[in-house]
C-alpha positions as CSV (number, residue, x, y, z in Angstrom):
1,M,16.7,17.1,-14.0
2,A,12.6,17.3,-14.7
3,A,13.6,18.1,-18.3
4,V,15.5,14.8,-18.7
5,Q,12.7,12.8,-17.1
6,N,10.1,14.1,-19.3
7,S,12.4,13.1,-22.2
8,K,12.7,9.9,-20.6
9,L,9.0,9.7,-20.0
10,T,8.2,11.0,-23.6
11,R,10.4,8.3,-25.1
12,D,9.1,5.0,-23.1
13,L,5.2,6.4,-24.4
14,T,6.3,6.4,-27.7
15,I,8.3,3.2,-27.1
16,S,5.1,1.9,-25.7
17,L,2.8,2.5,-28.4
18,F,4.8,1.1,-30.8
19,I,5.0,-2.2,-28.7
20,Y,1.1,-1.9,-28.5
21,S,1.0,-1.7,-32.4
22,L,2.8,-4.7,-33.1
23,P,0.1,-7.7,-32.5
24,V,-2.2,-5.4,-34.6
25,A,0.3,-5.3,-37.3
26,A,1.1,-9.3,-37.4
27,I,-2.8,-9.8,-37.2
28,Y,-3.1,-7.6,-40.3
29,L,-0.3,-9.1,-42.3
30,Y,-1.6,-12.4,-41.5
31,F,-4.8,-12.0,-43.2
32,K,-3.1,-9.7,-46.2
33,L,-0.3,-12.1,-46.9
34,G,-2.4,-15.3,-46.1
35,G,-5.7,-14.6,-48.0
36,A,-7.7,-15.2,-45.5
37,A,-11.4,-14.0,-45.6
38,V,-11.5,-11.4,-42.5
39,S,-15.8,-12.0,-42.1
40,E,-15.0,-15.8,-41.2
41,S,-14.8,-16.4,-37.3
42,H,-11.1,-17.7,-36.5
43,I,-11.6,-17.8,-32.9
44,T,-11.3,-21.4,-32.1
45,L,-8.1,-23.4,-30.3
46,P,-5.8,-24.8,-32.0
47,S,-6.0,-28.8,-31.8
48,F,-3.3,-29.2,-29.6
49,L,-4.7,-27.0,-26.9
50,E,-8.6,-28.1,-27.4
51,F,-8.0,-30.6,-24.3
52,V,-6.7,-27.9,-21.9
53,Q,-9.9,-25.5,-22.4
54,P,-12.0,-27.0,-19.5
55,V,-8.8,-26.9,-17.2
56,F,-8.3,-23.6,-17.9
57,A,-12.0,-22.6,-17.5
58,N,-12.1,-24.3,-13.9
59,I,-8.8,-22.8,-13.1
60,R,-10.6,-19.4,-13.9
61,T,-13.7,-20.1,-12.0
62,W,-12.3,-21.7,-8.8
63,G,-9.2,-23.2,-9.3
64,L,-6.8,-20.2,-8.8
65,T,-8.3,-19.3,-5.3
66,V,-7.7,-23.1,-4.6
67,F,-4.2,-23.1,-5.5
68,M,-3.3,-19.7,-3.6
69,I,-4.8,-21.3,-0.4
70,V,-2.9,-24.3,-1.0
71,L,0.5,-22.6,-1.6
72,G,-0.2,-20.3,0.9
73,L,-0.4,-23.4,3.5
74,I,2.4,-24.5,2.3
75,E,4.3,-21.5,2.9
76,F,2.6,-21.7,6.5
77,G,3.6,-25.3,7.1
78,A,7.5,-24.6,6.1
79,G,7.5,-21.7,8.8
80,L,8.2,-18.9,5.6
81,Y,6.2,-16.2,7.2
82,D,8.4,-16.5,10.7
83,D,6.0,-14.7,13.6
84,Q,5.2,-11.9,11.4
85,W,1.5,-12.7,10.1
86,T,0.1,-11.0,13.1
87,G,-2.6,-8.4,14.4
88,E,-3.1,-5.6,11.7
89,E,-0.9,-7.6,8.9
90,R,-3.3,-10.8,9.1
91,K,-6.8,-8.9,9.0
92,I,-5.4,-6.6,5.8
93,D,-4.4,-9.6,4.0
94,I,-7.5,-11.7,4.5
95,V,-9.8,-8.6,3.9
96,S,-7.7,-7.8,0.6
97,F,-8.3,-11.3,-0.6
98,L,-11.9,-11.5,-0.2
99,A,-13.2,-8.1,-1.0
100,P,-12.3,-8.1,-4.3
101,K,-14.1,-11.3,-4.6
102,L,-17.1,-9.3,-3.7
103,I,-16.4,-6.1,-5.2
104,L,-15.2,-6.9,-8.6
105,P,-17.7,-9.2,-10.1
106,P,-20.6,-6.8,-10.1
107,V,-18.2,-3.9,-10.9
108,I,-17.0,-5.6,-14.0
109,A,-20.3,-7.4,-15.2
110,F,-22.0,-3.8,-15.1
111,F,-19.0,-2.6,-17.1
112,S,-19.4,-5.6,-19.7
113,L,-23.0,-6.1,-20.0
114,T,-24.3,-2.4,-19.5
115,A,-21.6,0.2,-20.4
116,L,-20.2,-1.5,-23.2
117,P,-23.3,-2.2,-24.9
118,Y,-24.5,1.3,-24.4
119,L,-21.4,3.2,-25.5
120,F,-20.7,0.5,-28.2
121,P,-24.2,-1.2,-29.3
122,N,-22.9,-2.6,-32.8
123,L,-19.4,-3.4,-31.7
124,A,-19.8,-7.0,-29.5
125,G,-18.3,-9.9,-31.2
126,S,-16.6,-7.6,-34.1
127,L,-13.2,-8.9,-33.6
128,S,-14.2,-12.6,-33.6
129,W,-12.5,-12.8,-36.6
130,V,-9.1,-12.7,-34.9
131,P,-7.1,-15.9,-35.1
132,F,-6.5,-17.4,-31.4
133,W,-2.9,-16.5,-31.4
134,G,-3.3,-13.3,-32.5
135,G,-6.1,-12.8,-29.9
136,F,-3.5,-14.2,-27.4
137,F,-0.7,-11.9,-28.0
138,L,-3.1,-8.8,-28.3
139,I,-4.6,-9.2,-25.0
140,A,-1.3,-10.3,-23.5
141,I,0.7,-6.9,-24.6
142,A,-2.5,-4.6,-23.8
143,D,-3.2,-6.2,-20.6
144,D,0.2,-6.5,-18.8
145,L,1.8,-3.4,-20.4
146,T,-1.1,-1.2,-19.4
147,Q,-0.6,-2.9,-15.8
148,Y,3.1,-2.2,-16.1
149,W,2.2,1.6,-16.7
150,Y,-0.5,1.8,-14.0
151,H,2.0,0.2,-11.4
152,R,5.0,2.4,-12.4
153,L,2.8,5.7,-12.3
154,H,2.0,4.6,-9.0
155,H,5.2,4.4,-7.7
156,Q,6.6,7.6,-9.3
157,V,3.5,10.0,-8.5
158,P,3.3,10.6,-5.0
159,F,0.0,11.2,-4.9
160,L,-0.9,7.9,-6.6
161,W,1.6,5.9,-4.1
162,R,-1.0,6.4,-1.5
163,F,-3.1,4.0,-3.3
164,H,-0.4,1.4,-3.7
165,R,1.5,1.6,-0.6
166,T,-0.6,-0.6,1.2
167,H,0.9,-3.9,-1.0
168,H,4.3,-2.9,-0.3
169,S,3.7,-2.3,3.8
170,A,3.7,-6.0,4.4
171,P,6.9,-7.2,6.1
172,Y,7.1,-10.5,3.8
173,M,6.4,-12.3,1.0
174,G,3.7,-15.3,0.3
175,M,0.6,-15.8,-1.0
176,A,-0.8,-13.9,2.2
177,M,0.1,-10.5,0.5
178,A,-0.5,-11.2,-2.9
179,S,-3.7,-9.6,-3.1
180,R,-3.0,-7.1,-0.5
181,Q,-3.9,-3.6,-2.1
182,N,-6.0,-0.5,-1.3
183,F,-9.4,-1.0,-2.6
184,I,-8.9,2.2,-4.8
185,Y,-6.2,0.6,-6.5
186,T,-8.2,-2.4,-6.9
187,I,-11.5,-1.1,-8.5
188,F,-9.5,1.3,-10.8
189,F,-6.9,-1.9,-12.1
190,S,-6.9,-0.2,-15.7
191,Q,-6.1,-3.2,-17.6
192,I,-9.0,-5.2,-16.1
193,Y,-11.6,-2.7,-18.2
194,L,-9.3,-3.0,-21.3
195,T,-9.3,-6.8,-21.2
196,A,-13.2,-6.9,-20.5
197,A,-13.5,-4.5,-23.3
198,L,-11.8,-6.8,-25.8
199,T,-13.5,-9.7,-24.7
200,Y,-16.8,-8.0,-25.4
201,L,-15.3,-7.5,-28.9
202,G,-14.8,-11.2,-29.2
203,L,-11.8,-12.0,-27.9
204,G,-13.2,-14.3,-24.5
205,L,-11.2,-17.3,-25.3
206,P,-7.5,-15.8,-25.5
207,A,-8.7,-13.8,-22.7
208,L,-9.3,-16.7,-20.6
209,F,-5.8,-18.3,-21.6
210,V,-4.0,-14.9,-20.8
211,L,-5.6,-14.4,-17.6
212,V,-4.6,-17.8,-16.1
213,I,-1.2,-17.9,-17.2
214,K,-0.5,-14.6,-16.0
215,S,-2.1,-15.4,-12.9
216,F,0.2,-18.4,-12.4
217,I,3.5,-16.0,-13.0
218,T,2.3,-13.1,-10.6
219,L,1.5,-15.6,-7.8
220,G,4.6,-17.6,-8.3
221,A,6.7,-14.2,-8.4
222,H,4.9,-13.1,-5.0
223,S,5.5,-16.5,-3.2
224,S,8.0,-17.0,-0.7
225,I,8.8,-20.2,-2.5
226,A,11.8,-19.1,-4.4
227,W,11.2,-21.6,-7.3
228,D,13.6,-19.9,-9.7
229,K,16.8,-20.7,-7.4
230,P,17.4,-24.0,-9.0
231,F,18.1,-22.1,-12.5
232,Y,20.4,-20.1,-10.7
233,K,22.6,-23.1,-8.8
234,Y,23.2,-25.2,-11.7
235,R,25.4,-23.8,-14.5
236,I,23.2,-26.3,-17.0
237,L,20.1,-24.4,-16.5
238,H,21.7,-20.6,-16.7
239,P,20.7,-20.2,-20.4
240,I,17.3,-21.1,-19.4
241,A,17.6,-18.7,-16.3
242,W,19.0,-16.0,-18.4
243,V,16.1,-16.0,-20.9
244,L,13.4,-16.5,-18.0
245,E,14.1,-14.0,-15.7
246,R,14.1,-11.4,-18.4
247,L,11.1,-12.5,-20.0
248,I,8.6,-13.3,-17.0
249,S,8.6,-11.9,-13.5
250,T,10.3,-14.5,-11.1
251,P,10.7,-14.4,-7.4
252,A,14.1,-13.4,-7.4
253,T,13.2,-10.0,-9.5
254,H,9.9,-9.1,-7.7
255,H,11.2,-10.0,-4.0
256,A,13.7,-7.1,-4.6
257,H,10.6,-4.9,-5.8
258,H,9.8,-5.3,-2.3
259,A,12.5,-4.7,-0.5
260,D,12.7,-2.5,2.4
261,T,15.8,-0.9,0.7
262,S,17.5,-0.4,-2.3
263,G,21.0,0.5,-0.6
264,D,21.9,-3.2,-0.5
265,G,22.6,-3.5,-4.4
266,V,20.0,-6.3,-4.2
267,G,16.7,-4.4,-3.4
268,H,14.8,-2.3,-6.3
269,F,11.5,-1.0,-5.3
270,K,12.2,2.1,-7.9
271,G,11.9,-0.7,-10.6
272,N,11.3,-4.1,-11.5
273,F,7.4,-2.9,-12.1
274,G,6.7,-6.0,-14.5
275,N,4.0,-7.9,-13.1
276,M,3.7,-11.0,-16.0
277,F,6.3,-9.9,-18.5
278,F,9.6,-8.3,-17.0
279,I,10.7,-7.6,-20.1
280,W,8.9,-4.4,-19.8
281,D,11.6,-3.4,-17.3
282,V,14.4,-4.8,-19.6
283,I,13.1,-2.5,-22.3
284,F,12.3,0.5,-20.6
285,G,15.6,0.4,-18.4
286,T,13.5,0.1,-14.8
287,G,15.0,-3.6,-13.9
288,L,17.6,-5.0,-11.8
289,I,18.7,-8.7,-12.1
290,T,20.9,-9.9,-9.4
291,R,19.6,-13.3,-8.7
292,K,19.5,-12.4,-5.2
293,F,16.9,-12.1,-2.7
294,P,16.4,-9.2,-0.2
295,E,17.4,-9.6,3.6
296,S,14.0,-7.9,4.3
297,Y,10.6,-6.7,2.9
298,G,8.3,-4.0,3.2
299,M,8.7,0.0,4.4
300,K,11.0,1.3,6.9
301,S,8.6,4.1,7.7
302,Y,5.3,1.3,8.1
303,K,3.8,1.9,11.1
304,Q,1.5,-1.2,11.2
305,E,-1.7,0.7,10.1
306,E,-4.9,-0.3,10.8
307,W,-6.3,-2.6,8.7
308,Y,-9.2,-0.2,7.6
309,A,-6.6,2.6,7.1
310,Q,-4.8,0.9,4.6
311,F,-7.6,-0.9,2.4
312,L,-10.2,2.1,2.8
313,W,-8.0,4.9,2.4
314,P,-8.9,7.9,2.0
315,I,-12.3,7.4,3.4
316,F,-10.9,6.4,6.6
317,K,-7.6,7.6,8.2
318,S,-5.1,5.6,10.4
319,K,-4.6,6.9,14.3
320,K,-1.1,6.0,14.3
321,E,0.9,8.8,15.1
322,G,3.3,9.6,12.3
323,S,1.6,7.0,9.6
324,A,1.6,8.2,5.9
325,L,-2.1,7.7,6.2
326,A,-2.5,9.8,9.1
327,E,-5.1,12.6,9.1
328,G,-3.4,16.1,7.6
329,V,-0.3,14.2,6.1
330,L,-0.1,15.2,2.4
331,S,1.1,12.7,-0.5
332,V,3.1,15.2,-2.3
333,P,5.8,17.6,-1.3
334,L,4.4,21.0,-1.4
335,K,6.0,23.9,-0.1
336,P,3.6,26.0,2.5
337,K,2.7,29.4,1.5
338,E,4.8,31.8,3.5
339,A,2.1,33.0,5.2
340,L,1.3,29.9,6.4
341,V,4.5,28.9,7.8
342,E,4.6,30.7,11.1
343,T,1.2,29.7,12.1
344,A,0.7,25.8,11.2
345,P,3.7,23.2,11.4
346,A,5.2,21.7,8.1
347,P,3.2,18.5,7.0
348,V,4.5,15.2,7.3
349,L,5.5,13.8,4.1
350,E,6.4,10.6,2.6
351,Q,7.9,9.7,-0.7
352,A,7.0,7.1,-3.0
353,H,9.1,4.2,-3.4
């Protein structure tokens, strides 16, 4: 079994390296076959996109926050949270929404303005010759495929699962929980630093467009407003639905990822890892498309742990009896040494979804 899993992992990593190389190869062929000079700056928007640049810039600075708040209010007004957003749920969602906006900017600023210039002092703007479309697909693939692996490993490696389980503890879907993560998972969000590095190298403009488009897709996938249902309902839209649900994350596919069970044929928390692009799940065989929505969300083992335990574990542990975040609970199913079996109770274990 382990050999099969290792073989699949090796195969998937090999495919990933090939996918990472595709935009690089396309850019190379563009200049090689087109005879364009590499020394020229090509980071300019296509003329038909110039008018939207200010819009994307404003969305990036404050528009996404406003969008999340407005969509959340619509969800509340429609009663889509029922009576589940109470107590610790409300606290962890609010803290997880506000904290990254305070924590991440200085971290990313230090990485971009201090660490990168120190590590690569002569490379600032060195990729400004890449055309906009090339930079867009380079960042889109690098950012989202890296996040696919970051997300997938946090489900498949028991130790890493402890840093991601906060996102899956919510018994509901919607804007309130879209940012719900442990602070370590957020700070070490791998693709953030990859995109920052590519921006430092001169791809800031395409990075802006990727970030905004990806944000709308991922927020829409987490929303309790099922905007994709009309595509499944009306036969004339079925061809569009077939392409859409295999290309990007939709409410149906991502809600399935947050289901509290996989026994109903709809929930699929062991797959559907894609964030902006669902096509990664199609390629690597981790996707499940049913066009149905789960009956319930979260984790059946959830103990409504304290907000500080969920957000700040392992610095603070939960006081809830039976919680996976409590003191002394192991994250990996280690077999106790025989000498310790008689003197110590077996540790409480939690498997990663």
